[in-house]
DRENGURO-205268 format. One record per residue (C-alpha): residue number from 1; residue in one letter; x, y, z. Coordinates in pm, 1 decimal. Layout:
{voba NUM,'A',{X,Y,Z}};
...
END
This chain:
{voba 1,'X',{13201.3,12744.8,10395.3}};
{voba 2,'X',{13507.1,12675.4,10259.1}};
{voba 3,'X',{13370.8,12383.4,9989.1}};
{voba 4,'X',{13305.6,12628.4,9664.6}};
{voba 5,'X',{12990.8,12486.5,9656.2}};
{voba 6,'X',{12680.6,12719.3,9570.2}};
{voba 7,'X',{12348.5,12684.2,9551.8}};
{voba 8,'X',{12120.5,12645.7,9266.4}};
{voba 9,'X',{11726.7,12762.2,9289.3}};
{voba 10,'X',{11496.9,12525.1,9401.4}};
{voba 11,'X',{11248.4,12356.9,9091.0}};
{voba 12,'X',{10938.7,12562.0,9034.9}};
{voba 13,'X',{10633.4,12385.5,9215.8}};
{voba 14,'X',{10378.7,12267.6,9014.0}};
{voba 15,'X',{10039.4,12397.2,9230.8}};
{voba 16,'X',{9992.5,12784.4,9237.8}};
{voba 17,'X',{10136.0,12956.6,9492.4}};
{voba 18,'X',{9857.9,13105.5,9693.3}};
{voba 19,'X',{9740.9,12773.1,9772.2}};
{voba 20,'X',{10070.7,12681.3,9880.4}};
{voba 21,'X',{10104.8,12996.9,10123.4}};
{voba 22,'X',{9737.1,12948.1,10247.0}};
{voba 23,'X',{9774.4,12561.5,10319.8}};
{voba 24,'X',{10084.5,12693.6,10559.4}};
{voba 25,'X',{9859.1,12939.1,10727.7}};
{voba 26,'X',{9558.6,12692.1,10782.6}};
{voba 27,'X',{9831.6,12456.4,10960.6}};
{voba 28,'X',{9989.0,12672.4,11190.1}};
{voba 29,'X',{9657.6,12810.6,11295.2}};
{voba 30,'X',{9489.5,12442.5,11355.6}};
{voba 31,'X',{9781.8,12275.7,11550.4}};
{voba 32,'X',{9844.0,12595.9,11768.7}};
{voba 33,'X',{9478.3,12670.7,11875.8}};
{voba 34,'X',{9382.8,12270.8,11948.8}};
{voba 35,'X',{9682.2,12230.9,12096.0}};
{voba 36,'X',{9653.6,12536.4,12329.4}};
{voba 37,'X',{9312.5,12474.2,12428.7}};
{voba 38,'X',{9344.2,12098.7,12457.8}};
{voba 39,'X',{9685.8,12089.5,12627.8}};
{voba 40,'X',{9815.6,12419.1,12783.1}};
{voba 41,'X',{9630.3,12711.6,12758.5}};
{voba 42,'X',{9297.0,12630.1,12991.6}};
{voba 43,'X',{9503.1,12599.1,13303.2}};
{voba 44,'X',{9372.1,12900.2,13461.1}};
{voba 45,'X',{9024.2,12815.9,13350.4}};
{voba 46,'X',{8789.0,12896.3,13094.5}};
{voba 47,'X',{8538.4,13205.3,13101.2}};
{voba 48,'X',{8190.5,13263.7,13000.9}};
{voba 49,'X',{8336.2,13491.7,12743.4}};
{voba 50,'X',{8551.3,13267.7,12593.9}};
{voba 51,'X',{8286.1,12969.6,12606.5}};
{voba 52,'X',{8064.2,13205.6,12387.0}};
{voba 53,'X',{8372.3,13258.3,12157.0}};
{voba 54,'X',{8363.9,12907.4,12050.8}};
{voba 55,'X',{8131.1,12801.8,11760.7}};
{voba 56,'X',{7960.0,12437.0,11831.7}};
{voba 57,'X',{7860.3,12205.4,11501.2}};
{voba 58,'X',{7740.9,11834.5,11618.8}};
{voba 59,'X',{7816.2,11526.3,11405.2}};
{voba 60,'X',{7589.0,11271.4,11412.2}};
{voba 61,'X',{7617.3,10912.0,11479.2}};
{voba 62,'X',{7470.7,10845.2,11124.6}};
{voba 63,'X',{7742.9,11045.6,10979.4}};
{voba 64,'X',{7995.0,10843.5,11160.3}};
{voba 65,'X',{7816.5,10464.9,11085.0}};
{voba 66,'X',{7784.3,10168.9,11269.9}};
{voba 67,'X',{8152.2,10035.9,11249.8}};
{voba 68,'X',{8308.8,10289.2,11441.7}};
{voba 69,'X',{8648.0,10149.8,11590.2}};
{voba 70,'X',{8605.4,10052.0,11972.6}};
{voba 71,'X',{8692.1,10268.2,12235.7}};
{voba 72,'X',{9039.6,10057.1,12383.4}};
{voba 73,'X',{9134.8,10359.7,12631.4}};
{voba 74,'X',{8860.7,10492.2,12809.5}};
{voba 75,'X',{9022.4,10787.3,12956.5}};
{voba 76,'X',{9248.7,10865.8,12650.3}};
{voba 77,'X',{9113.2,11135.9,12431.1}};
{voba 78,'X',{9183.4,11146.0,12070.5}};
{voba 79,'X',{9066.1,11499.7,11862.8}};
{voba 80,'X',{9062.9,11548.2,11504.2}};
{voba 81,'X',{9177.9,11880.7,11390.0}};
{voba 82,'X',{9099.3,12007.9,11055.2}};
{voba 83,'X',{9227.9,12372.0,10883.3}};
{voba 84,'X',{8933.5,12491.0,10747.4}};
{voba 85,'X',{8966.0,12722.2,10430.1}};
{voba 86,'X',{8628.3,12903.0,10388.6}};
{voba 87,'X',{8642.6,13217.8,10221.3}};
{voba 88,'X',{8379.9,13487.1,10329.2}};
{voba 89,'X',{8381.8,13710.8,10629.0}};
{voba 90,'X',{8714.3,13801.2,10810.7}};
{voba 91,'X',{8847.7,13504.1,10580.6}};
{voba 92,'X',{8754.7,13698.3,10245.0}};
{voba 93,'X',{9095.2,13913.0,10237.8}};
{voba 94,'X',{9308.6,13616.4,10212.4}};
{voba 95,'X',{9108.4,13571.1,9848.6}};
{voba 96,'X',{8799.7,13473.0,9697.5}};
{voba 97,'X',{8956.2,13193.1,9413.7}};
{voba 98,'X',{8801.0,12911.4,9646.9}};
{voba 99,'X',{8417.4,12846.0,9667.4}};
{voba 100,'X',{8299.9,12702.4,9983.9}};
{voba 101,'X',{8486.7,12550.6,10239.0}};
{voba 102,'X',{8761.5,12272.5,10224.1}};
{voba 103,'X',{9070.0,12156.5,10411.7}};
{voba 104,'X',{9485.8,12087.9,10364.5}};
{voba 105,'X',{9520.2,11985.0,10708.5}};
{voba 106,'X',{9431.7,11706.8,10904.1}};
{voba 107,'X',{9582.4,11561.6,11237.2}};
{voba 108,'X',{9475.3,11409.7,11545.6}};
{voba 109,'X',{9583.6,11519.3,11909.5}};
{voba 110,'X',{9599.4,11224.9,12139.2}};
{voba 111,'X',{9606.4,11285.7,12515.5}};
{voba 112,'X',{9703.6,11006.8,12724.9}};
{voba 113,'X',{9500.5,10837.0,12993.3}};
{voba 114,'X',{9727.6,10943.3,13276.7}};
{voba 115,'X',{9742.7,11298.1,13114.4}};
{voba 116,'X',{10138.7,11303.8,13125.0}};
{voba 117,'X',{10193.5,11279.2,12738.7}};
{voba 118,'X',{10045.6,11412.9,12410.0}};
{voba 119,'X',{10089.1,11317.9,12041.9}};
{voba 120,'X',{9998.4,11479.8,11733.2}};
{voba 121,'X',{9987.6,11272.3,11433.6}};
{voba 122,'X',{9994.0,11460.3,11091.6}};
{voba 123,'X',{9826.4,11296.3,10790.6}};
{voba 124,'X',{9993.5,11442.5,10472.8}};
{voba 125,'X',{9730.4,11602.2,10224.1}};
{voba 126,'X',{9830.4,11412.1,9942.2}};
{voba 127,'X',{9780.6,11073.2,10087.3}};
{voba 128,'X',{9604.9,10818.3,9839.1}};
{voba 129,'X',{9386.6,10592.8,10053.0}};
{voba 130,'X',{9067.7,10420.2,10064.5}};
{voba 131,'X',{8804.6,10658.3,10148.7}};
{voba 132,'X',{8462.4,10521.1,10282.9}};
{voba 133,'X',{8086.7,10584.1,10149.2}};
{voba 134,'X',{7943.3,10898.1,10351.5}};
{voba 135,'X',{7607.7,10996.3,10319.9}};
{voba 136,'X',{7488.4,11310.4,10137.8}};
{voba 137,'X',{7331.1,11608.9,10349.7}};
{voba 138,'X',{7178.3,11928.7,10247.5}};
{voba 139,'X',{7563.3,12119.3,10247.0}};
{voba 140,'X',{7750.2,11829.4,10075.1}};
{voba 141,'X',{7692.1,11584.5,9827.2}};
{voba 142,'X',{7820.5,11271.8,10016.3}};
{voba 143,'X',{8092.8,10995.3,9898.2}};
{voba 144,'X',{8136.8,10735.8,9691.1}};
{voba 145,'X',{8357.0,10458.9,9841.2}};
{voba 146,'X',{8710.3,10441.9,9638.9}};
{voba 147,'X',{9053.7,10543.7,9620.9}};
{voba 148,'X',{9176.8,10901.9,9652.9}};
{voba 149,'X',{9320.5,11185.4,9809.2}};
{voba 150,'X',{9237.4,11175.9,10204.4}};
{voba 151,'X',{9144.7,11582.2,10190.6}};
{voba 152,'X',{8843.6,11465.1,9932.7}};
{voba 153,'X',{8630.9,11382.8,10223.1}};
{voba 154,'X',{8598.0,11710.2,10358.2}};
{voba 155,'X',{8485.2,11835.7,10042.0}};
{voba 156,'X',{8220.3,11563.6,9987.7}};
{voba 157,'X',{8102.2,11522.5,10352.4}};
{voba 158,'X',{8231.9,11781.6,10567.6}};
{voba 159,'X',{8403.8,11719.3,10923.7}};
{voba 160,'X',{8181.1,11382.0,10929.7}};
{voba 161,'X',{8314.8,11241.7,10672.6}};
{voba 162,'X',{8622.8,11339.4,10735.8}};
{voba 163,'X',{8581.1,11188.3,11107.3}};
{voba 164,'X',{8441.0,10885.4,10942.7}};
{voba 165,'X',{8732.1,10858.7,10709.5}};
{voba 166,'X',{9028.3,10898.5,10989.8}};
{voba 167,'X',{8844.5,10628.2,11224.3}};
{voba 168,'X',{8828.1,10400.1,10913.1}};
{voba 169,'X',{9176.5,10452.7,10787.7}};
{voba 170,'X',{9313.1,10435.4,11165.4}};
{voba 171,'X',{9079.6,10228.7,11355.0}};
{voba 172,'X',{9154.7,10464.3,11646.8}};
{voba 173,'X',{8798.9,10601.0,11815.9}};
{voba 174,'X',{8784.9,10960.8,11770.9}};
{voba 175,'X',{8640.3,11128.1,12069.7}};
{voba 176,'X',{8602.6,11535.3,11973.6}};
{voba 177,'X',{8705.3,11749.1,11655.7}};
{voba 178,'X',{8824.2,12091.0,11640.1}};
{voba 179,'X',{8780.5,12282.2,11321.5}};
{voba 180,'X',{8982.3,12609.1,11251.4}};
{voba 181,'X',{9020.2,12902.5,11032.3}};
{voba 182,'X',{9289.5,13129.4,11041.2}};
{voba 183,'X',{9167.5,13490.7,11093.8}};
{voba 184,'X',{9336.0,13482.1,11475.2}};
{voba 185,'X',{9687.4,13333.6,11370.2}};
{voba 186,'X',{9881.8,13686.1,11414.1}};
{voba 187,'X',{9689.5,13789.1,11732.8}};
{voba 188,'X',{9788.4,13456.8,11903.2}};
{voba 189,'X',{10160.2,13487.0,11818.7}};
{voba 190,'X',{10138.9,13854.4,11969.0}};
{voba 191,'X',{9954.0,13733.4,12255.6}};
{voba 192,'X',{10221.9,13478.0,12325.8}};
{voba 193,'X',{10504.3,13729.2,12286.2}};
{voba 194,'X',{10623.5,13577.2,11977.1}};
{voba 195,'X',{10770.8,13262.5,11854.9}};
{voba 196,'X',{11097.9,13167.6,11817.0}};
{voba 197,'X',{11271.5,12996.3,11516.7}};
{voba 198,'X',{11588.5,12901.1,11383.1}};
{voba 199,'X',{11672.4,13020.5,11056.3}};
{voba 200,'X',{11997.4,12890.0,10865.3}};
{voba 201,'X',{12051.7,13165.0,10653.1}};
{voba 202,'X',{11894.8,13481.9,10612.9}};
{voba 203,'X',{11571.7,13483.9,10423.2}};
{voba 204,'X',{11451.1,13795.4,10162.0}};
{voba 205,'X',{11125.4,13674.1,10047.2}};
{voba 206,'X',{10979.2,13995.4,9864.1}};
{voba 207,'X',{10632.1,13796.6,9785.6}};
{voba 208,'X',{10573.1,13687.9,10141.8}};
{voba 209,'X',{10695.8,14032.2,10262.1}};
{voba 210,'X',{10934.0,13859.9,10445.2}};
{voba 211,'X',{11327.8,13976.5,10567.9}};
{voba 212,'X',{11466.6,13829.0,10829.9}};
{voba 213,'X',{11865.2,13752.5,10907.3}};
{voba 214,'X',{12002.2,13410.5,10994.7}};
{voba 215,'X',{12044.3,13263.7,11343.4}};
{voba 216,'X',{11776.4,13217.4,11627.1}};
{voba 217,'X',{11525.9,13474.4,11677.0}};
{voba 218,'X',{11191.5,13537.0,11805.4}};
{voba 219,'X',{10888.9,13661.2,11561.0}};
{voba 220,'X',{10604.2,13871.6,11608.1}};
{voba 221,'X',{10252.3,13786.8,11448.1}};
{voba 222,'X',{10335.2,13984.3,11126.0}};
{voba 223,'X',{10648.5,13805.9,11072.1}};
{voba 224,'X',{10519.9,13482.0,11163.0}};
{voba 225,'X',{10253.4,13498.3,10892.5}};
{voba 226,'X',{10533.3,13577.8,10664.2}};
{voba 227,'X',{10708.7,13285.7,10743.0}};
{voba 228,'X',{10433.1,13102.0,10724.8}};
{voba 229,'X',{10350.1,13192.9,10364.2}};
{voba 230,'X',{10693.4,13184.1,10264.1}};
{voba 231,'X',{10744.7,12972.1,9943.8}};
{voba 232,'X',{11106.5,13003.1,9773.4}};
{voba 233,'X',{11290.2,13110.3,10008.8}};
{voba 234,'X',{11284.1,12821.3,10294.9}};
{voba 235,'X',{11307.7,12465.9,10290.6}};
{voba 236,'X',{11290.3,12255.0,9965.6}};
{voba 237,'X',{10947.9,12319.6,9865.8}};
{voba 238,'X',{10781.3,12012.9,9904.0}};
{voba 239,'X',{10481.3,11963.0,10102.7}};
{voba 240,'X',{10638.3,11695.6,10327.4}};
{voba 241,'X',{10862.6,11949.6,10444.1}};
{voba 242,'X',{10649.5,12231.8,10508.8}};
{voba 243,'X',{10474.0,11981.1,10744.0}};
{voba 244,'X',{10792.0,11928.8,10935.7}};
{voba 245,'X',{10883.5,12324.7,10946.8}};
{voba 246,'X',{10539.0,12371.0,11051.8}};
{voba 247,'X',{10571.9,12096.0,11322.6}};
{voba 248,'X',{10904.3,12257.6,11453.2}};
{voba 249,'X',{10705.2,12604.7,11439.0}};
{voba 250,'X',{10408.4,12456.4,11670.5}};
{voba 251,'X',{10649.4,12294.3,11865.4}};
{voba 252,'X',{10818.5,12631.6,11974.8}};
{voba 253,'X',{10502.8,12818.7,12034.8}};
{voba 254,'X',{10348.3,12509.1,12261.8}};
{voba 255,'X',{10704.7,12497.5,12418.5}};
{voba 256,'X',{10647.1,12907.9,12479.6}};
{voba 257,'X',{10301.7,12869.7,12612.8}};
{voba 258,'X',{10395.2,12591.6,12830.3}};
{voba 259,'X',{10686.8,12827.3,12998.5}};
{voba 260,'X',{10627.9,13034.3,13309.9}};
{voba 261,'X',{10671.1,13369.0,13132.5}};
{voba 262,'X',{10270.9,13269.4,12953.7}};
{voba 263,'X',{10088.6,13007.4,13206.7}};
{voba 264,'X',{10209.1,13223.5,13493.2}};
{voba 265,'X',{10096.3,13552.9,13299.1}};
{voba 266,'X',{9694.8,13526.9,13380.6}};
{voba 267,'X',{9660.1,13860.9,13117.9}};
{voba 268,'X',{9866.3,13699.1,12835.1}};
{voba 269,'X',{9723.7,13345.0,12877.0}};
{voba 270,'X',{9403.1,13522.6,12818.9}};
{voba 271,'X',{9489.5,13681.2,12506.0}};
{voba 272,'X',{9576.4,13360.9,12363.8}};
{voba 273,'X',{9286.9,13181.2,12446.8}};
{voba 274,'X',{9046.5,13494.0,12336.6}};
{voba 275,'X',{9233.9,13442.4,12001.4}};
{voba 276,'X',{9237.3,13095.8,11967.6}};
{voba 277,'X',{8859.9,13047.2,12106.0}};
{voba 278,'X',{8776.0,13289.7,11811.0}};
{voba 279,'X',{8883.8,13057.2,11564.1}};
{voba 280,'X',{8740.4,12700.7,11624.2}};
{voba 281,'X',{8433.2,12506.4,11553.0}};
{voba 282,'X',{8372.7,12203.7,11804.0}};
{voba 283,'X',{8094.8,11957.9,11856.0}};
{voba 284,'X',{7911.5,12028.2,12155.3}};
{voba 285,'X',{8059.3,11716.7,12353.2}};
{voba 286,'X',{8394.3,11956.4,12375.2}};
{voba 287,'X',{8246.4,12219.8,12611.5}};
{voba 288,'X',{8392.2,12469.3,12818.7}};
{voba 289,'X',{8374.6,12239.6,13136.2}};
{voba 290,'X',{8526.8,11947.3,12934.4}};
{voba 291,'X',{8839.4,12143.9,12816.7}};
{voba 292,'X',{8880.3,12267.7,13091.4}};
{voba 293,'X',{8858.6,11923.1,13313.3}};
{voba 294,'X',{9140.8,11789.2,13056.0}};
{voba 295,'X',{9351.0,12126.1,13105.5}};
{voba 296,'X',{9338.4,12102.0,13474.0}};
{voba 297,'X',{9478.7,11734.7,13485.6}};
{voba 298,'X',{9771.6,11872.5,13235.4}};
{voba 299,'X',{9885.7,12129.0,13430.6}};
{voba 300,'X',{10222.0,11939.8,13503.9}};
{voba 301,'X',{10285.1,11805.0,13135.6}};
{voba 302,'X',{10639.2,11875.5,13008.2}};
{voba 303,'X',{10706.7,11990.3,12661.8}};
{voba 304,'X',{10933.9,11715.5,12620.3}};
{voba 305,'X',{10602.2,11450.7,12667.8}};
{voba 306,'X',{10420.4,11602.0,12333.0}};
{voba 307,'X',{10553.6,11451.5,12021.7}};
{voba 308,'X',{10495.9,11537.0,11680.7}};
{voba 309,'X',{10468.5,11230.3,11409.1}};
{voba 310,'X',{10424.7,11235.1,11019.8}};
{voba 311,'X',{10215.9,10922.4,10933.8}};
{voba 312,'X',{10513.7,10730.1,10743.6}};
{voba 313,'X',{10484.0,10781.2,10385.8}};
{voba 314,'X',{10638.7,10720.6,10052.2}};
{voba 315,'X',{10602.5,10888.3,9716.1}};
{voba 316,'X',{10317.7,10674.0,9507.5}};
{voba 317,'X',{10490.1,10495.9,9207.5}};
{voba 318,'X',{10111.9,10462.2,9037.7}};
{voba 319,'X',{10027.4,10843.6,9050.3}};
{voba 320,'X',{10277.8,11081.5,9041.7}};
{voba 321,'X',{10272.5,11376.6,9319.1}};
{voba 322,'X',{10076.2,11171.4,9541.8}};
{voba 323,'X',{10183.1,10982.4,9858.7}};
{voba 324,'X',{10107.8,10643.0,10003.6}};
{voba 325,'X',{10165.5,10527.3,10359.5}};
{voba 326,'X',{10431.6,10281.1,10472.8}};
{voba 327,'X',{10324.3,9969.0,10617.4}};
{voba 328,'X',{10351.4,9800.7,10888.5}};
{voba 329,'X',{10485.6,10082.0,11043.5}};
{voba 330,'X',{10182.3,10320.1,10985.0}};
{voba 331,'X',{9941.3,10071.3,11147.7}};
{voba 332,'X',{10219.7,10033.0,11411.2}};
{voba 333,'X',{10175.3,10407.2,11491.4}};
{voba 334,'X',{9775.5,10400.3,11485.6}};
{voba 335,'X',{9791.4,10116.2,11746.9}};
{voba 336,'X',{10011.5,10249.1,11949.5}};
{voba 337,'X',{9737.7,10582.5,11955.5}};
{voba 338,'X',{9463.4,10333.4,11939.9}};
{voba 339,'X',{9591.2,10162.5,12262.8}};
{voba 340,'X',{9724.2,10471.7,12478.6}};
{voba 341,'X',{10069.6,10315.2,12422.7}};
{voba 342,'X',{10382.1,10553.3,12445.7}};
{voba 343,'X',{10654.9,10564.8,12119.9}};
{voba 344,'X',{10934.7,10621.8,12357.1}};
{voba 345,'X',{10861.5,10254.7,12433.9}};
{voba 346,'X',{10933.2,10130.8,12028.0}};
{voba 347,'X',{11163.6,9897.5,11961.1}};
{voba 348,'X',{11379.7,9874.6,11627.3}};
{voba 349,'X',{11535.1,10178.8,11418.8}};
{voba 350,'X',{11876.2,10334.0,11495.7}};
{voba 351,'X',{12062.9,10337.1,11793.5}};
{voba 352,'X',{12273.5,10668.8,11662.9}};
{voba 353,'X',{12109.2,11039.9,11639.4}};
{voba 354,'X',{11742.8,10998.6,11534.1}};
{voba 355,'X',{11655.1,11110.0,11151.9}};
{voba 356,'X',{11404.8,11352.6,11267.1}};
{voba 357,'X',{11682.5,11561.3,11479.3}};
{voba 358,'X',{11917.1,11572.4,11153.7}};
{voba 359,'X',{11887.4,11852.4,10891.6}};
{voba 360,'X',{12042.9,11811.1,10606.0}};
{voba 361,'X',{12161.9,12032.1,10236.2}};
{voba 362,'X',{12167.6,11806.3,9926.2}};
{voba 363,'X',{12369.3,11940.1,9629.9}};
{voba 364,'X',{12424.8,11815.6,9308.3}};
{voba 365,'X',{12748.3,11727.5,9186.6}};
{voba 366,'X',{12679.0,11554.8,8868.1}};
{voba 367,'X',{12549.4,11658.2,8530.6}};
{voba 368,'X',{12239.5,11447.4,8605.3}};
{voba 369,'X',{11943.6,11690.9,8606.4}};
{voba 370,'X',{11716.8,11681.0,8924.9}};
{voba 371,'X',{11933.8,11403.2,9082.3}};
{voba 372,'X',{11944.0,11656.3,9432.9}};
{voba 373,'X',{11550.5,11674.0,9401.0}};
{voba 374,'X',{11520.6,11324.7,9357.7}};
{voba 375,'X',{11756.8,11197.4,9668.5}};
{voba 376,'X',{11627.1,11477.8,9867.9}};
{voba 377,'X',{11276.1,11325.4,9850.8}};
{voba 378,'X',{11403.7,10993.3,9936.4}};
{voba 379,'X',{11600.5,11100.5,10254.8}};
{voba 380,'X',{11279.6,11323.4,10333.6}};
{voba 381,'X',{11052.4,10997.9,10339.5}};
{voba 382,'X',{11289.9,10863.2,10606.9}};
{voba 383,'X',{11192.3,11109.1,10800.4}};
{voba 384,'X',{11501.4,11350.5,10787.6}};
{voba 385,'X',{11480.0,11748.5,10742.7}};
{voba 386,'X',{11549.4,11881.2,10413.5}};
{voba 387,'X',{11712.4,12259.0,10445.9}};
{voba 388,'X',{11766.6,12356.3,10080.7}};
{voba 389,'X',{11864.0,12168.0,9771.4}};
{voba 390,'X',{12085.6,12315.7,9493.4}};
{voba 391,'X',{12389.9,12253.8,9298.3}};
{voba 392,'X',{12788.1,12211.3,9363.7}};
{voba 393,'X',{13012.9,12512.4,9234.9}};
{voba 394,'X',{13201.1,12276.5,8997.3}};
{voba 395,'X',{13093.2,11951.0,8824.5}};
{voba 396,'X',{13158.4,11694.5,8849.4}};
{voba 397,'X',{13212.5,11594.2,9143.2}};
{voba 398,'X',{13424.6,11224.1,9194.7}};
{voba 399,'X',{13303.8,11103.4,9505.7}};
{voba 400,'X',{12998.8,11150.0,9736.9}};
{voba 401,'X',{13062.3,11290.2,10030.8}};
{voba 402,'X',{12883.8,11426.6,10364.4}};
{voba 403,'X',{13033.9,11739.3,10502.0}};
{voba 404,'X',{12976.5,11834.7,10870.1}};
{voba 405,'X',{13152.9,12097.8,11117.7}};
{voba 406,'X',{13242.4,12015.5,11451.8}};
{voba 407,'X',{12910.8,12031.6,11610.6}};
{voba 408,'X',{12730.2,11757.3,11345.6}};
{voba 409,'X',{13030.8,11482.1,11387.2}};
{voba 410,'X',{12761.7,11262.6,11591.1}};
{voba 411,'X',{12478.7,11312.2,11311.5}};
{voba 412,'X',{12705.9,11152.6,11011.6}};
{voba 413,'X',{12661.1,10767.2,11132.5}};
{voba 414,'X',{12298.4,10805.2,11096.9}};
{voba 415,'X',{12325.1,10961.3,10724.0}};
{voba 416,'X',{12580.5,10692.9,10638.4}};
{voba 417,'X',{12398.9,10431.8,10746.7}};
{voba 418,'X',{12142.8,10476.5,10484.5}};
{voba 419,'X',{12377.3,10569.7,10197.8}};
{voba 420,'X',{12513.3,10259.4,9970.9}};
{voba 421,'X',{12834.0,10491.2,9911.6}};
{voba 422,'X',{13007.4,10817.1,10084.2}};
{voba 423,'X',{13276.8,10952.4,10169.4}};
{voba 424,'X',{13232.5,11131.6,10529.3}};
{voba 425,'X',{13496.4,11394.8,10548.5}};
{voba 426,'X',{13508.7,11734.3,10788.6}};
{voba 427,'X',{13422.5,12080.2,10688.9}};
{voba 428,'X',{13649.5,12311.3,10837.8}};
{voba 429,'X',{13517.0,12628.4,10988.7}};
{voba 430,'X',{13167.7,12529.1,10962.6}};
{voba 431,'X',{12939.4,12645.5,11244.4}};
{voba 432,'X',{12631.0,12480.4,11155.4}};
{voba 433,'X',{12516.1,12135.4,11273.0}};
{voba 434,'X',{12353.2,12034.3,10957.7}};
{voba 435,'X',{12508.7,11793.7,10740.0}};
{voba 436,'X',{12606.0,11848.5,10363.3}};
{voba 437,'X',{12536.2,11565.7,10127.4}};
{voba 438,'X',{12739.0,11635.0,9816.1}};
{voba 439,'X',{12620.2,11377.9,9533.0}};
{voba 440,'X',{12910.8,11258.6,9333.3}};
{voba 441,'X',{12936.8,11074.7,9012.7}};
{voba 442,'X',{12995.9,10727.3,9246.5}};
{voba 443,'X',{12620.4,10771.6,9360.4}};
{voba 444,'X',{12448.6,10423.5,9442.2}};
{voba 445,'X',{12160.6,10543.2,9601.6}};
{voba 446,'X',{12028.0,10428.9,9934.3}};
{voba 447,'X',{11987.0,10128.2,10120.3}};
{voba 448,'X',{11676.7,9930.7,10112.3}};
{voba 449,'X',{11472.8,10032.4,10422.3}};
{voba 450,'X',{11427.3,9736.8,10656.3}};
{voba 451,'X',{11062.4,9651.6,10767.7}};
{voba 452,'X',{11152.3,9661.6,11126.4}};
{voba 453,'X',{11250.3,10053.1,11075.5}};
{voba 454,'X',{11022.9,10184.1,11314.3}};
{voba 455,'X',{11205.6,10513.4,11363.8}};
{voba 456,'X',{10988.3,10721.2,11144.1}};
{voba 457,'X',{10694.0,10674.6,11415.6}};
{voba 458,'X',{10886.6,10829.9,11707.2}};
{voba 459,'X',{10904.4,11174.6,11568.3}};
{voba 460,'X',{11029.1,11466.3,11742.5}};
{voba 461,'X',{10909.6,11619.3,12084.3}};
{voba 462,'X',{10825.2,11984.6,12159.4}};
{voba 463,'X',{11174.6,12086.2,12299.8}};
{voba 464,'X',{11337.1,12027.0,11947.9}};
{voba 465,'X',{11615.9,12292.7,11865.9}};
{voba 466,'X',{11564.2,12367.1,11499.2}};
{voba 467,'X',{11913.8,12539.3,11560.8}};
{voba 468,'X',{12081.7,12238.2,11699.7}};
{voba 469,'X',{11949.2,12014.1,11433.9}};
END
């Protein structure tokens, strides 16, 4: 770029690096396996051998309680997906510093009654929510009703308590669950023939053993593992940023699986299923026959009809580092899922390019320490993707500016509409579609978000091209 701006390294994270890396890996495997099994993978049938790969563990009616939400759309299917962090057996090589089993990944996969669309709703692990009471079992101490982090339920009562928690919070009736560990990740990526990603700049991350050039490229299993483990070299380092980036990775993998190269290649498809089924535990109701019946009805689904959505959120003002759900948007999303409606029909929000399709680099042109990180977090709350946070080469910059290349001009009005002050100007010779927000001394913040701004619940679909964002 010709702007004379340079990057500053991201701020040091508070959580240990090892835990952050594991969280990425659990996220990748959890979503991939669930979508492969429930949406695409079993289109050619589930063999007896694949059936034998799956471990079953039931959740009882007593675990879920007597006040479950009703099943509104009887033919729709809602599957709870959690990523397991168990450190024994094949997972021992990932470390022994955590005892027992925990989860940092909680999502809900919704498949419509007509089998013509699907949604993957992510619940940020740092969500501060009202947790319900859960009974004690032989393996878990149980949970008292209290305000806490959403992933506490798994630690206190296992999958049954997590299931009860999500139903209580969303009023969505859950039909099945899929619990995933991360041993099959590399083999799944290799089985599908690699996964395409788009990197805005080269990556040289010694800690993640990842060395990649900039641009569009296909990662094999080993590279993909490094990609999901990378900490400092990609994105802005926040948990939400990881969710966004991981959603795009999984979307790319699902798009690859739904392509003719996979579905018309029985050997490759079997390899994907074999790796995926070895990594999951489900309730006994989610049988091979149930998966086959579901997948048979989904053979014609288009990748553009699979949407990835993060529950609308904002950072907590009372407990730093935690997030709270934005209302009424969050409840609106849950009602859409419960009633088996489509987010494509949601009114409100912006008529411009959607925020979820825009990637922004934020640079601080002032002497106010931490301002770029603060602004990036606010933009992230509204659904933008943050590529990097840094400083300008020269300070101070008098005016706030949105810099953009020839392919990014259509994205400027969306960001401009969210800012109280900006001076968009063209960045010559830029060949990227992402926007560069330079914060100047005239920075006044973001405009207040309207209560009817429902764009956050629309998310993005599996055809999303990160190179075009």
